C-alpha positions in Angstrom: 167.8 -35.5 7.9 167.2 -38.2 10.4 163.9 -37.9 12.4 162.2 -40.0 15.0 158.4 -40.4 14.3 156.1 -39.6 17.2 153.0 -40.7 15.3 152.2 -43.1 12.5 152.8 -41.5 9.1 151.2 -43.1 6.0 153.8 -44.3 3.5 156.7 -43.4 5.9 156.5 -45.5 9.1 155.1 -46.1 12.5 155.5 -44.2 15.7 158.9 -44.7 17.4 160.8 -45.5 14.2 163.8 -43.5 13.0 163.7 -42.5 9.3 166.0 -40.7 6.9 163.9 -38.0 5.1 164.5 -35.0 2.9 165.4 -31.8 4.9 162.5 -29.9 3.5 160.0 -32.6 4.3 161.2 -32.7 7.9 161.4 -29.0 8.5 158.3 -27.9 6.6 155.9 -30.8 7.4 156.9 -33.5 9.9 158.3 -31.3 12.7 155.8 -28.4 12.5 152.9 -30.9 12.6 154.5 -32.7 15.6 154.6 -36.1 13.9 158.4 -36.2 14.2 161.4 -34.8 16.1 165.0 -34.4 14.9 167.1 -37.4 15.8 169.9 -35.4 17.5 171.3 -35.2 21.0 168.8 -36.1 23.8 166.0 -37.2 21.5 168.3 -39.9 19.9 169.4 -41.2 23.3 165.8 -41.2 24.6 164.8 -43.1 21.4 167.5 -45.8 22.0 166.4 -46.2 25.6 162.7 -46.4 24.5 163.6 -49.2 22.1 165.3 -51.2 24.9 162.4 -50.7 27.3 159.8 -51.6 24.6 161.6 -54.8 23.9 161.7 -55.7 27.6 158.0 -55.0 27.8 157.3 -57.2 24.8 159.3 -60.1 26.3 157.3 -59.8 29.6 154.0 -59.7 27.8 154.9 -62.8 25.7 155.9 -64.7 28.9 152.6 -63.7 30.6 150.7 -64.7 27.5 152.4 -68.2 27.5 151.5 -68.7 31.2 147.9 -67.7 30.4 147.9 -70.0 27.4 148.9 -73.1 29.4 146.2 -72.3 32.0 143.6 -71.9 29.3 144.6 -75.1 27.5 144.4 -77.1 30.8 141.0 -75.6 31.7 137.7 -77.5 31.2 134.5 -75.3 31.7 131.3 -77.1 32.6 128.3 -75.1 31.7 125.0 -76.2 33.2 122.0 -75.0 31.1 118.3 -75.5 30.9 117.4 -78.0 28.2 114.2 -78.5 26.3 113.0 -81.4 24.2 115.5 -83.1 21.9 118.5 -81.7 23.8 118.0 -78.1 22.6 119.1 -75.4 24.9 116.9 -72.6 26.2 119.0 -69.7 24.9 122.7 -70.3 24.0 126.2 -70.1 25.3 128.0 -67.0 23.8 131.6 -65.7 23.8 130.6 -63.4 26.7 129.5 -66.5 28.8 132.8 -68.2 28.1 134.8 -65.1 29.0 132.8 -64.7 32.3 133.3 -68.4 33.2 137.1 -68.0 32.6 137.1 -64.8 34.7 135.5 -66.8 37.6 138.5 -69.2 37.3 141.0 -66.2 37.5 141.8 -66.0 33.8 140.9 -62.6 32.5 140.0 -62.7 28.8 138.2 -60.1 26.6 135.1 -61.6 25.1 136.2 -60.4 21.6 139.3 -62.7 21.9 137.0 -65.8 22.2 136.9 -67.3 18.7 133.3 -68.6 18.6 131.8 -68.5 15.1 128.2 -68.9 16.4 126.8 -69.5 19.9 126.6 -73.0 21.3 123.0 -74.2 21.1 123.2 -77.9 21.9 124.6 -80.3 24.5 128.1 -81.8 24.0 131.8 -81.1 24.4 133.4 -78.3 22.4 136.9 -76.9 21.9 137.0 -73.1 21.6 140.2 -71.1 20.7 141.1 -68.0 22.7 143.4 -65.4 21.2 145.9 -64.6 23.9 148.9 -63.0 22.0 150.1 -62.9 18.4 150.3 -66.5 17.3 149.1 -68.0 20.6 145.5 -69.4 20.5 145.1 -72.1 23.1 141.8 -74.0 23.1 139.6 -74.3 26.2 137.3 -77.3 26.5 133.7 -76.5 27.1 131.2 -79.2 28.3 127.6 -78.3 27.9 125.3 -80.4 30.1 121.8 -80.2 31.5 121.4 -78.2 34.7 120.0 -80.1 37.6 
């Protein structure tokens, strides 16, 4: 029996996929537990439409991500910070600070997408990668200089 999965099922597939399964497995487990629907009639046509709309959405997201990636790659952030003796910073610059600075420039980025191994604690110029989309990680240039 062909079924369309409505939820992820271990060792079978992900939500939205069409699978060929044994009749008993479908009628006794998948369909009663609402993790699949029979791939017949309206459900099959809706599934085909859903695949097309999901592909369109993925293409749009990819295009938006590429635009954001070019904006990020061409951005230089200048962070003015208080400095102590020997060029050491009071505090540090974290991924949240970088995400906030990008947001002020009109580029919305989740702080978890900023690939910063450890906070920046000294003056200088740094390149930090930002995860935008699968396979796209442009680097933003960060210049840390003394405030004042």
